N, C-alpha and C positions, 0 to 999 in steps of 0.2 A: 359673478359671484364677489363678493366681500368676504374679508379675513379682517376679524377684530382686530383690534392695536393693543402689546405688550409691552406698550412701555419703552419699547427696545427702537434706537433710530432705525429709519428704511436707508438698508445699504445703497439705494440706486433716487435716494434725495440729490445726491451732488449731478443725477444725471437728468438734464430739460426733460420734461412727461408736458406733455399737451394730450387732451379727452379728447383733441380731434385724431388720437395718434392710432392708426386702423390695429382693431382686434386680430391677433395673432392666431392665428387656429395649425392644426396637427397638418392639414394639407400644403400647409404654406412652408414647415418646414420638413416636403418630400415625401411624408406618408399620408395618402389620402383612404381615409378609412372605406369610406362610400366604397368608394371601385373594390376595394379588399370582398366589403361582404357581395360586394356583384360577384363578382370571380367563385366565390363559393360559392352563391346560389347558380353562377351556370356550367359549375360543374358537378353537380348534386346528379345530375341525369346519366354522364361518365362515370362516374362509381356505380352510378346502381345497375351497372353493365357487368359487372363485375361479384356476382353474387355468390354466397358460400354458405351452406347448411352452419349453423350456430353464428353469425351475424344479427346482432342487435339496432335496431335505428337508424338514423341515418349521419353524415355526416355533417359537423358546421358544431356539435357538440364540444363538452371541456374533454371530452375523451371517448377513443372506441371502443364500441362494449362484442363480446365475441364469447356466446356461452360454449364451454367445452362438454362434446361428449364424450365419454372415457368410457362407454358399454364395449367398445371392442378392445380394452387395453387389462392388463393385467397390472401391469405397473408405469405408466404416463412416464413416459420426460418431454419435456418442451425445450425445442432448440431455438437459440437464435441468434442472426447474424445482423450486420450492419456495415453499408459500404455506402463508396460515392460513383463515379464515373470516372473523375480524375480529369484529366487536361484534355478527351474525346471532345470535350463541353468546347473545345475553340473550333472545334472544328464545324460542330453545331451554327456554331455563331461567323463563322466563316461563309456556309452555306444559306445563312438566315434559315436551316431545315431543323424543327423544334420538336419532329413527330414522334423521332426512333429514340431520343439519347433516356428516354423515361425505360425501352423495352430495356435497355445496358443497364438501369440503375436495378429495376425487377430481376437481371436475371444477375451482376450479382453478389446478387444476398443470398437468393433463393439456392442457386447451385453454391454456395457455400452450406447450407445447410441439409443438402438432399445427402451427401454424401456422409450423412452421418445416419443415413435412414428415414430423416424426417421427413411428413411428407406436411408442404404447406400449408398455412391453417388463414391465414392475416399480413395486410401489409402494410407498412405506415412510410410518407414521404416528407422531406423538408426540403421547402422549396424555397432560398433564400435570392434577392434581386434588388439592384438599385431604387427602379421604379416599375411598378405591377405595370407590364403591356397586356392585357387580357388578352389578344389575338396568339403572342408567344405561349403565355402560361395553360390556356387552353389546351395547344396541343404538346404541348408538355405532361399536360396531364392524363391527357388521349395516348399517348406511349407510355405510361405507366397503366392503367388500365388495361391495356395489350399487352402487356407486359403478366399481366396479374391473369386475367384470362389464359394466355399459353403456359404458366405457374400452375390453375388451377388453383389460386388462392382468391381473398378478398382484399382488397384496397377500401382500408374501415375508416384510415383516421390518415391526417398532415398536418401542416403546419406553412404558410405561408408568411416568413420575414421579408418586409420591404424597409430595405437599409439603406438612404440615399446616402450617398457620398463613396461606399465599404464596394461597392458593383460599377464597371465601368457602364455605360448607356447601352440598354438591350442585352446586358452580361447578367448570368444566376450561375448559383453552382445548386446544388443536387446531393440530398441525402439520403439512403432508405433505409427498411429496418422491416426484418422479414421473421416471422416466428413458424415454427413447424411441429409438430409432435412426433414422436416414437416410442414403442413401448420397449421398453429397458431392457429387455433380453433379444431384443432386434435391433438394439444399435449398433452400428458399422465403425471401427477406430482402427482398425487395421490388427486386433494383437491374434484375429487366424491368418495372418500370413506368414507362409512357410517358402523357404528353400524349393523350387522348383514350378510355383504358383507364374501362373502367363497374365502379361497384361496388355487389355485389351484396351485401345486407344479409340475413343467417337469421335468423330469429327467437327473442326470450330467451324464455324460461317467467313471465320476471316482472324482478324485481328482479335476481336469481340473487343475488351476495355483496358486493354494493358501496354504498358510500352511509349502512348503517343508522345511521350518529349522527345523519346528520340527519333516516332516518325517523322514530326512535324522539322526538328531540325534536319533530316534529311533531305525530306520533299521542299519543303521552303526557304532552306539556308541554302544548304548543296545544291538539290536540282532548278534552283529557284519556280517550281511548278504555280500554281493557282490553285485555287479545291475547283476550278469549271478546266483545268487541263485535261485533255484526253490521252489516257496513257495505254498503248499498242500492249506493251505486256500486259496489262490487266481490262480492257478491253470494253473502260467503262472509265468514264471520270474519276478523278482522284477522290476528290468530295463522296461521292458514292460509296467509292469502293471503304474509304474511311469510315461513312458511316453506315453499314452494314454492322444489324445490330445485333450484339453476341447473343449467341443459343443460350437457346432453356432448356436445361436434359431433366425436369420432374416425372415427365411419363415415360423417358428412357431409362430414368433409374428406377424407380415404381418398376416397370413390365419385367425389367433384367432380375429383381430380388424378387417376383414371386416365382419361387419353385425351382430358382437358381442361386447356386451359394456364392454370395461377395464377398469375398475376407475383407474388401480395400476398396474405396472410393476415392476418386483426388481429382480436386477442380483446378485446370491449368489457368493458373491468373500470373499476378507477377512475381516472378522468380522460377518463368516457365515448366518445363519436362522436369527440371532436374531437381529444384529446387522445393516444387512444391511433392512430388513423390516424397522424399527424402522426407518429408513430413509423418507419412503418416507407417513407412515400413519398419521394421525390426532396425534395431540399431548394430544386429546381429548380421545383418542383409545388407545386400548390396542391389544394384541390379542391371539387368542387360538391355540396351536397348537395339532394334534389328537396324540397320541400316538400308535404304529404301523400302522398309513395308506399308512406309502409308503414302499418298496421295501429300501432295505440300503445295498449297495455293498459291497462287505467283506472286502475291503480294509481297512473300518473305522471301523469293531468291530476290525481287528489285529490290527491295530495302536493302538485304544484306551486301549486292552487286553495288550499291547507289552508295552506302555509304560506306564499305570495307570493312565491313562488319564483321568480326571474328565467328569463326561455329561457335565457340562458347558461348560467348555474347549473346547469338542467336537465340542458345537454348535454354538460356538463362532470362533472357528477358522476355520473349512471345513465346504464345502455347506452339506457334509453327506447325498450324493444321488440325491439333489433336486440343479437344478442349476439355477433356473428361477422360481419365481414366482409369478402368475398374479391374481390381487387382482377383482373382479367381483359380483355383484349383486346375491347373494340366486338362483334369479330366469334360471339364464344362468350358474349357474355350471357346471350341466352334461352336457350342450349342448360345452359348451369348451371346456370339458373331451373329448367326443365323436370325436371331431374335432380333437383335437389333435391325439389321435386314429389312424384317417385317415390318418395321416403324420407319422404315425410310427412313435410316442411320444409318451413315456409312461408319465401319467399325473394322479394325482390322487386330491381330495380334501383332503388339511391336514390339513384344522383349519379353523379359523374363525375372523374376526373383533368384538372386542366386547366395553364396553362402559368403559373406565378408574376411578376409584375409589378414591378417595383424601388417602386413606389408602395405594395403589400402590406401592410398592416398585420396582416393575421391571415393566416391558412392556409386560412380556409375561408371560403364564403357560399352565401349561401340562393338557389334560384334554383326556377323553377314549374316542376310536374313533364311530364316530354319525353313 
């Protein structure tokens, strides 16, 4: 293509030009459009394995289409969330294993919308990389698709951004976006929480996707381990432990919410049990946690001992074995635990809501197991 002259001198006239000069392409700059197109085609089959009623069209368009059926809702409300995986991605790079972080991505977003009573509808992802490698990218998308299947939502669209010089070789970043639906009068917002309500903790699968900057500092800088190191306390290699995917609680929350009173739900992510429970309980209340009320996975005492991490710091950084907390009336607590057990979820009565005193400096305290 040639451009017509406009009487303005060419800014490149002072640079030696040659008719034989190589014709530059986007690929020469590090962005391969053909490879990106091939990637879209290769993942269509993967995406098609996350079906859900309402999905229209297929991946590859400018936007994902979803037809919302509101027949079963009086006043439907859409609930959305966006999140990433954080520096847990560093472990994927170190192990060259990329099929699990996609599950983490879905979990971090979906778990944030189900705490408000929402049923997941669809998911979108953003995958940014310096140079697109199809083998790595496909594994990442396979993990995202698996996460969507576990959450019973559809992967309807995404963005793959190839940005040379911004990311190191074979490294990438991920972001996710989840949308769900809930009837207005069934939104769980903590407003029904009362003094005397019990805290039901649902077990985590391990670290989930929080605190990994501290984890890496302890494991690699202090202990001088590598991802292939077998850790006797864990019964597996460090890499296997650290890549354990975040648990998705969509089925558990949906089942418990059906017929049982749930006054509040907290997804235990960054900030741990303390800061995340404070987000949902009323200002006039505090909460008590029962000591030794739940099984703590071995990764947490391992990190605490190795890093000399104080108890309060552990409680504000990690989930310490509890990935989701339901606040329920005392009369329903045992029923909730039993229903979760029927879903093969480990659940424990881990504390209670109490009245906040004017003299209280903090929002929680420990107590003996009841």
